[in-house]
C-alpha positions as CSV (number, residue, x, y, z in Angstrom):
1,M,0.0,0.0,0.0
2,A,1.1,3.5,-0.8
3,E,0.8,6.5,1.5
4,I,-0.9,9.4,-0.2
5,E,-1.1,13.0,0.9
6,I,-4.5,14.7,0.6
7,K,-4.0,18.3,-0.3
8,S,-6.3,21.3,-0.3
9,E,-6.8,22.9,-3.8
10,I,-7.9,26.2,-2.3
11,A,-7.2,28.4,0.7
12,G,-9.9,28.4,3.3
13,K,-11.0,27.5,6.8
14,V,-11.8,24.0,8.0
15,W,-15.5,24.0,8.5
16,L,-16.1,20.2,9.0
17,I,-14.0,17.1,9.2
18,E,-15.9,14.2,7.5
19,A,-13.5,11.4,8.1
20,E,-11.1,10.3,10.9
21,A,-8.1,8.0,11.1
22,G,-9.3,4.4,10.2
23,T,-12.2,5.5,8.0
24,E,-12.5,3.6,4.7
25,V,-13.1,6.1,1.8
26,E,-13.8,5.8,-1.9
27,E,-12.4,8.0,-4.6
28,D,-13.9,11.5,-4.3
29,D,-15.5,11.0,-0.9
30,A,-15.3,14.2,1.1
31,V,-12.6,14.0,3.8
32,I,-12.7,17.6,4.9
33,I,-15.0,20.5,4.1
34,L,-13.5,24.0,3.8
35,E,-15.2,27.3,3.9
36,S,-13.9,29.8,1.4
37,M,-15.7,32.9,0.2
38,K,-18.9,31.8,2.0
39,M,-18.9,28.5,0.0
40,E,-18.4,25.0,1.2
41,I,-15.6,23.3,-0.7
42,P,-15.0,19.5,-0.2
43,V,-11.5,18.1,-0.1
44,G,-11.9,14.6,-1.5
45,A,-10.0,11.4,-1.4
46,P,-7.9,11.0,-4.6
47,K,-8.3,7.1,-4.5
48,D,-10.1,4.4,-2.6
49,G,-8.3,3.6,0.7
50,K,-8.1,4.2,4.4
51,I,-7.5,7.5,6.1
52,T,-4.4,7.2,8.4
53,E,-4.1,10.7,9.7
54,I,-6.0,14.0,9.8
55,L,-3.5,16.9,10.0
56,V,-6.0,19.8,10.6
57,A,-8.6,20.7,13.2
58,K,-12.0,22.5,12.9
59,D,-11.5,26.3,12.3
60,D,-7.9,25.9,11.2
61,A,-6.8,28.1,8.3
62,V,-5.6,26.1,5.3
63,A,-3.3,27.3,2.5
64,E,-3.7,26.2,-1.1
65,G,-1.6,23.0,-1.6
66,Q,-1.4,22.3,2.1
67,T,-1.6,18.6,3.1
68,V,-4.7,18.2,5.3
69,A,-4.8,14.4,5.7
70,K,-2.9,11.2,4.8
71,M,-4.3,7.9,3.5
72,E,-3.2,4.4,2.4
73,A,-4.4,3.2,-1.0
């Protein structure tokens, strides 16, 4: 299995964390929801696999390209 970093495609604030370590996800499942410009932007899993680590907390500021979670696929 390969470790994959899940990165934010946009700067924003963590509004909701949809998955936690150990959660099985499918490709494009929302892992974290960001709020940016009063819009909810999902950060999805790039592949099927299991979340191994969430690197942000609710209300954290996230930069574009920042790794927000890690998973095994």
